[in-house]
C-alpha positions in Angstrom: 75.0 70.4 81.7 77.9 73.2 81.2 76.1 77.3 80.1 76.8 77.9 76.9 77.3 81.1 75.0 73.5 82.4 73.4 73.5 82.6 69.9 73.9 86.3 68.5 70.6 86.4 66.4 68.1 83.1 67.4 65.3 83.8 65.4 64.5 80.9 63.3 65.4 78.7 65.3 63.0 80.1 68.2 60.2 81.0 66.1 59.7 78.6 63.5 55.9 78.7 63.5 56.2 82.3 62.0 56.2 83.2 58.5 60.1 82.9 56.6 59.4 86.8 55.5 58.1 87.7 59.1 61.6 86.6 60.7 63.2 88.2 57.9 62.2 91.1 58.8 62.2 90.9 62.2 65.5 90.0 62.1 66.7 92.9 60.0 64.9 94.9 62.1 67.0 94.2 65.4 70.0 94.2 63.5 69.6 98.1 62.6 69.0 98.7 66.3 72.3 97.0 67.1 74.2 99.1 63.9 72.3 101.9 65.0 73.9 102.0 69.2 77.3 101.0 67.6 77.5 104.0 65.3 76.6 105.4 68.4 79.0 104.3 70.3 81.4 104.7 67.9 80.9 108.7 67.2 81.6 109.3 70.5 85.1 107.2 71.0 85.6 109.4 67.9 84.6 112.7 68.8 86.5 111.8 72.2 89.3 112.4 70.0 88.8 115.2 68.3 88.4 117.6 70.9 92.0 117.5 72.3 93.9 120.3 71.1 97.7 121.4 71.8 97.3 125.1 73.1 98.6 128.0 70.9 102.1 128.4 72.2 103.7 132.0 72.4 107.1 132.5 70.0 108.9 133.3 73.0 109.0 130.5 75.4 111.1 132.1 78.3 109.6 132.2 81.0 106.5 130.6 80.4 105.0 128.0 82.3 104.5 124.8 80.1 102.8 122.7 82.9 100.1 125.2 83.9 99.8 126.2 79.4 99.3 122.8 79.0 96.9 122.0 81.6 93.6 122.1 80.0 95.2 119.3 77.6 96.4 117.0 80.0 93.1 116.9 81.8 91.4 116.7 78.3 93.7 113.9 77.5 93.4 112.1 81.0 89.4 112.5 80.6 89.9 111.0 77.1 91.4 107.6 78.4 89.1 107.5 81.1 86.0 108.1 78.7 87.4 105.9 76.0 87.5 102.9 78.3 84.2 103.1 80.0 82.4 103.7 76.4 84.7 100.8 75.2 83.2 98.5 78.1 79.7 99.9 78.1 79.9 98.3 74.6 81.3 95.5 75.3 78.1 94.8 77.8 75.9 96.4 75.8 76.9 93.5 72.8 76.8 90.8 75.9 73.1 92.0 76.6 71.4 92.3 73.1 73.0 88.6 72.7 70.2 87.6 74.4 67.1 89.4 72.5 65.1 87.0 70.0 62.2 90.4 69.5 62.6 94.1 70.6 59.6 96.2 71.3 59.2 100.2 71.6 60.1 99.8 74.9 63.1 98.4 74.4 63.8 101.3 71.8 62.9 103.6 74.3 65.4 102.5 76.9 67.9 101.9 74.4 67.9 105.2 72.9 68.1 106.7 77.0 71.3 104.7 77.5 72.9 105.9 74.1 71.8 109.2 75.1 74.4 109.8 77.7 77.0 107.8 76.0 76.3 110.4 72.9 77.5 113.5 75.5 80.5 112.1 76.8 82.7 114.4 74.2 80.7 117.4 75.5 81.4 116.9 79.4 84.5 115.6 78.9 85.4 118.8 76.7 83.6 120.6 79.8 86.9 119.7 82.3 89.3 120.4 79.5 88.3 123.7 78.2 87.1 125.0 81.9 89.3 124.0 84.4 89.0 126.4 87.3 90.3 126.6 90.7 87.1 125.9 92.9 85.2 125.4 89.9 83.9 122.4 90.1 80.7 122.0 87.9 82.1 120.7 84.8 84.0 117.8 86.6 80.2 117.3 88.7 78.7 116.9 85.1 81.3 114.6 83.7 81.2 111.9 86.6 77.2 112.4 86.6 77.3 111.9 83.2 79.3 108.4 84.2 76.8 107.8 86.5 73.6 108.1 84.0 75.1 105.7 81.6 75.8 102.9 84.5 71.9 103.6 85.2 70.3 103.5 81.9 72.1 100.8 81.7 70.7 98.8 84.4 67.1 99.8 83.2 68.0 98.8 80.0 69.4 95.3 81.4 66.2 94.6 83.3 63.5 95.3 81.3 65.4 92.5 79.1 65.8 90.3 81.1 63.4 90.1 84.1 60.8 93.7 82.4 59.5 91.7 79.3 61.0 88.4 79.6 59.5 87.5 75.9 62.3 90.1 74.4 65.0 87.2 75.6 65.7 84.0 74.2 64.7 81.2 76.4 67.3 79.7 79.2 70.7 80.9 80.0 69.7 82.2 83.2 72.6 81.8 85.3 74.1 84.3 82.3 70.8 86.7 82.8 71.5 86.5 86.4 75.2 87.3 86.2 74.6 90.5 83.2 71.9 92.2 86.1 74.1 91.9 88.9 77.3 93.2 87.2 74.8 96.0 86.0 73.8 96.2 89.1 76.5 96.2 91.2 78.3 98.7 88.6 75.4 101.0 89.1 75.5 101.4 92.8 79.0 102.3 93.0 79.1 104.8 90.2 75.9 106.7 92.3 78.4 106.0 94.9 81.4 107.5 93.5 79.5 110.7 92.7 77.9 111.4 95.7 81.3 111.3 97.0 82.8 113.6 94.3 80.0 115.9 95.6 81.1 115.8 99.0 84.6 116.5 98.1 84.3 119.4 96.7 81.9 120.9 99.2 84.7 119.7 101.7 88.1 120.1 99.9 87.0 123.0 96.7 90.3 124.3 96.0 91.8 120.2 95.2 93.3 120.5 91.9 94.6 117.3 91.9 90.5 116.3 92.3 90.1 114.6 89.1 93.3 112.5 88.8 92.6 110.6 92.6 88.6 110.6 91.7 89.9 108.5 88.5 92.1 105.9 90.7 89.1 105.6 93.3 86.6 105.2 90.6 88.9 102.5 89.1 89.0 100.8 92.8 85.6 100.4 93.3 84.6 99.9 89.5 87.3 96.8 90.2 85.8 96.0 93.5 82.0 95.7 92.0 83.3 93.5 89.3 85.1 91.0 92.1 81.8 91.1 93.7 79.7 90.1 90.9 82.4 87.5 89.7 80.9 85.0 92.1 77.9 84.8 89.4 79.7 84.4 87.0 78.2 81.0 85.2 81.4 78.5 84.4 81.4 78.2 80.6 81.4 75.1 78.5 84.8 73.7 78.0 86.2 74.2 74.2 
């Protein structure tokens, strides 16, 4: 029988033995966890845009190197683009994972907060790239890639906890969908960890490469796309409309 999309919050159909009041309370509490998570994603993306500022232009632009003057803004906007799509993608995957939940426990809340912590730090690490662009000074860049890496790793911990750690938290069935979610999260985490290690090695051997962020950003896109293609073979076939 073809696989179907799981319902968003299937409490009543799976726990008919519980009282109506208890079911409503559980549903409301889990919905609060989801709404809080959505708020963190939305605020993080909003703060990314706020941190992008035009440089102070002198009254006389004669002899001024505009490219050099706008360099922090360019790096900041590049970090915004990467961060925006990465956070948006993380929100989409987080939503899909939470559709599998029927209840929650404190372990889930703690792991979700750990994941959201690294979502919330994106504006800080992205601003570090724009505001501290120095030839040979790569600490802000490493912090930014580390931030991306920790988002994927913490999501992997969250995914494993829900789908294979505390299986009572997830709805019954949909094994193919669960396996695909976990494999996708695993491949993405491994890829980003590899990118972080590569970023450190590149800056060690090529410390004065001014185009490092742009090159590694493109490479990151290629690696993530490769990981998605590898995981795609585990993607279950959707039921016909």
